[in-house]
N, C-alpha and C positions, 0 to 999 in steps of 0.2 A: 112541177106537180109532185115529184117525189119528196122534195124538201118541204113543201107545204103539208103533205100527209104525215111526214115524220114529225114536223112541228106540232101538228094537231094531236098526234098520239102522245107526244111528250107532255103537252099541256093537259090533255085529258088524264094522263097518269098522275100528274102532280095534283090536279084537282081531286081525283079519287083518293089519293093518299091523305090530303088535307081533310077531306070529309070523314074518312075512317079515323084519322087521328082525333078529330073533334068528337066524333061519335063515341070513341072509347075514352079519350082523355077527360072530357067534361064529367061524365059519371064517376070515373075514378077519382077525380079531383074533389067532387062533392063528398064522396064516401070518406076519403082521407081527411078532408076538412072537418067532417063531423066527429072524427075520432078525438077522444080526449087526449091531450098531450100527456106524456109520461116522462118522468125523469129517471125511470129505471133503465139500467143498461140491459142489453140482450142477455147477459149472464144472469142478472137478477130476475128477469122475466122467466128465463128457463128454470131457474131455481124455484120460483113460485109455482110453476107448472108441476115440477117434480115433487113438491111438497104434498100435492093432492093426487098424483098419478104415479103408480110404481113403474120405474124404469127397469126392464128385465134384460139382463145380459144373457144371451143365448148360448154361450160357450165359454167354459173355464176349465183349464187343464190342471188345476191345483192337485187333484187326487193323483194324477200321474206323476207330477213333480214330487209329491210327498213319497209316493211309492218308490220312485227311482233314487231319491236322495236320502230318504230316512227309513227305508224298508218298512213302510206303513206305520212307523212309530211316531206318535205325536207328543210323546212326553217332553222332548226338548224343542218342540216346534212352537214358536210364538207367532200366532197369526195377527197379533197387533203390530208386529214389526218384522216383516220378512225382508231380509237384506240379500243382496247379491252374494255375499259370502256364505250364506246358508245353503244356497243352491249351487250344486257342483256341475250341472250340465250346461249345454249351450243355450238353453232357453231360460233366462232368469224369470222368476215369478214377478208379475206385476200386480199380484193380489195380496192385499192384507186388509184387515178390518178398517184401518185408518183411511186407506184410499177408497174402499167400497163406500164408506160413509161420506167422504169428501165428494165423491162422484154421485151421491144420492141414489145409489143402486137400491132398488126396492125388491128385486128378485134375482136369483142367480141359478142358471142351469149348470150344475156341476157335471162335467163330461166324465163319463165312465169309459175308459179306453184301455186297450191293449193292442200290441202289434199283431198284424195278420199272421205272423209266423207262429203265434200261439194256438192258432186254430187246429183242432184235433188233438191238442196236447193239454194245455191248462187254461184255455181262454175263459171258460166259465168260472173257474176258481179265481182267476185274476180279476174278473169283473165283480164277483161277489166280495172279494177282499177290498176292492175300492169302494163299493157301496158301504161296507162295514166301516171303512176308514172315514168316509164322509159323514156317516151317522155319528161316529165318535167325535168328529170335529164339531158338528152341530150341537152335540151334547156338552162338549167342553166349553162352548161359548153360547149358553142359552139366552143371554141378554142380547145377543147379536143376530142369531140365526133361528129360524123356525122351519121345520119340514113342511112342505106343501106338495100336494098331489093334484089339487083342483084349483080352479080360478077362485073359488070362495076361500080356500085356505090361503091363497096368495093375498087376497084382500084382508083377511084376518091378521096375517103376519104384518102387512103394511100398516094396518091400524094400530098394531101393538108396537110399532117402530122397530120391527125386526126385519131382517133380510130373508125373504121367502127362499127356501132352498129346495130346488127341484133337481132330479137326476135325469140325464139323457145318455143313453148308450150310444157310443160312437163306434160303428162297425158291427156288422152282422155276425162276426165270428163268435160273439158271446153266446149266441143261442145254439151253436153246434148243430144246426139243421133240425132242431127239436122244437115242436110246438109246445110241448110240456114246459120246457125251459122258458120259452117266450111268455107263456101264461104266468109262470111263477114270477118273472121279472115284472110283469104288469101288476100282479097282486102285491108286489113289494113297492109299488108306486114309481117304477122306473119307466 
């Protein structure tokens, strides 16, 4: 009796699996069969999507790297070719215009950062200097970057074939516990 019951449960399970497989497999097969064959590689398909939709990178520490390596000076900084030799700290930059374009980046959040130890000392000044730095970078490369503070401005930059540049403050020490400073950062588009 136990063997017969076990056998029936096994057969019933197999029949159920086959029915579910057919119920799912047939419609999926029909849908896939109706799709037009494409000779495009996955990379080409992704590239076509990115031609019409901006890819937004949500975090880039370039401002901090320029601050720590070049004391906020961009005179000798070539953003078309950032090499490991230019960057003297442990985190080499992976950002230059060539790679941003190759990656089809449509928008970039430039992180405005300073260490927590600056809180109560010069955190706000440090953040303001980095905002100024990134504004100067955007101005130095006007054919590549365009400031954006709204979704509409991101779309406009993308339509103009420029990388929309947005700022994001990393860490609350920048506002020094002041709503006034927070409002000013907001008014600056940060």
